[in-house]
Each structure stands twice: as C-alpha cells, then as structure tokens.
C-alpha positions as a printed Julia matrix, in Angstrom:
102×3 Matrix{Float64}:
 -12.79  28.46   -9.81
 -13.86  25.73  -12.24
 -15.88  22.65  -11.34
 -12.74  20.6   -12.07
 -10.76  22.61   -9.53
 -13.51  21.84   -7.01
 -13.27  18.13   -7.88
  -9.48  18.23   -7.53
  -9.79  19.85   -4.09
 -12.49  17.3    -3.14
 -15.16  19.97   -2.69
 -17.3   18.08   -5.23
 -17.37  14.27   -5.33
 -16.35  12.45   -8.49
 -15.36   8.96   -9.51
 -11.57   9.22   -9.64
  -9.88   6.65  -11.86
  -6.28   7.81  -11.49
  -4.33  10.6    -9.87
  -0.78  11.87   -9.79
   0.79  15.1    -8.55
  -0.19  17.21  -11.58
  -3.21  15.36  -13.06
  -6.46  13.71  -12.12
  -8.57  11.34  -14.23
 -12.29  11.01  -13.62
 -15.26   9.32  -15.24
 -17.38  11.69  -17.3
 -20.81  12.2   -15.72
 -22.44  12.31  -19.18
 -20.54   9.6   -21.09
 -20.87   9.39  -24.86
 -18.9    6.14  -25.13
 -18.53   2.92  -23.15
 -15.32   4.35  -21.71
 -15.38   8.12  -21.32
 -12.74   9.56  -19.02
 -11.54  13.1   -18.48
  -7.84  13.72  -17.99
  -7.55  17.02  -16.15
  -4.46  18.97  -15.13
  -4.52  20.24  -11.58
  -3.25  23.57  -12.9
  -6.27  25.58  -13.99
  -5.78  26.56  -17.66
  -8.86  27.79  -19.53
  -8.19  26.4   -23.03
  -5.42  25.13  -25.27
  -5.1   28.71  -26.51
  -4.02  29.72  -23.0
  -1.12  27.28  -22.79
   2.32  28.68  -22.05
   5.71  27.27  -23.01
   6.17  25.93  -19.47
   3.01  23.78  -19.91
   4.67  21.47  -22.46
   5.55  18.8   -19.9
   2.06  18.91  -18.43
   0.49  18.35  -21.85
   2.89  15.49  -22.51
   1.97  13.95  -19.16
  -1.71  14.06  -20.12
  -1.04  12.0   -23.26
   1.21   9.5   -21.48
  -1.37   9.05  -18.71
  -4.01   8.4   -21.38
  -1.74   5.76  -22.91
  -1.2    4.11  -19.52
  -4.91   4.06  -18.67
  -5.83   2.7   -22.11
  -3.33  -0.13  -21.61
  -4.63  -0.82  -18.08
  -8.2   -0.97  -19.45
  -7.08  -3.18  -22.35
  -8.33  -0.69  -24.93
  -4.87   0.4   -26.11
  -5.68  -0.38  -29.75
  -9.08   1.29  -29.87
  -9.39   4.67  -28.21
  -9.59   8.34  -29.11
  -8.26  11.45  -27.42
 -10.1   14.76  -27.79
  -9.63  18.35  -26.71
 -12.4   20.89  -27.16
 -11.56  24.5   -27.87
 -14.56  26.72  -28.39
 -16.08  29.81  -26.8
 -19.2   28.07  -25.51
 -17.3   25.29  -23.76
 -19.18  24.53  -20.56
 -16.11  24.2   -18.32
 -13.26  26.67  -18.75
 -10.53  24.3   -17.55
  -8.5   22.39  -20.11
  -9.18  18.65  -20.17
  -8.72  15.74  -22.54
 -11.4   13.15  -23.26
 -10.36   9.5   -23.52
 -13.09   7.62  -25.41
 -13.55   4.0   -26.41
 -16.5    1.77  -27.27
 -14.69  -1.43  -26.38
C-alpha cells in the first residue's frame, strides 16, 4: 500500500485541497514552487507504464481537475503539469504535479 493510499484512506494526515470520487489533490510536503499540488487517483497505479485502456477517463479527469484548480487559484495562465516515470521514484503510485510560481 502506497503512502498516497494511506492519505486517501485518512490513515496519514495531509492538507487536502480538493477531492472527488476518483481523485484527491493535496499540497506537496516538499514544495519546489509557490504552488505545488499533487493530483492523485484513488486507484493505485504504480506508473504511467502500468496504465490500462480503462484508465483513460481517470487520466483525463486528472488534467481537467488541474485546469479547474489552476483557475480557482487564479494561476490558469502560468502553471505546469508533470508526471515522473522512473525506477527510483519514491512513491509507486501515479500522481501529477501542478506547479506554479505565481
């Protein structure tokens, strides 16, 4: 079970910014930008390489949630979205970083 799964199940506290039935958005505990949020699916998927065809809607939801949050934070014209895919990734649970220095 990943640390994100523990956050989703409220076993570990986290600063939740947004939540819906299939996603949760939290503040990164080691931010590298003024705004650094993690958009995490509630379904535990290790990496992008582990995605299945039936995960298309989930991935789309992640991007649309990022767009909504960026608009709500008034950073819609100055943000980045990042996925990490590498063997040494600390947490084996897919997540997208929303970053902005505004």
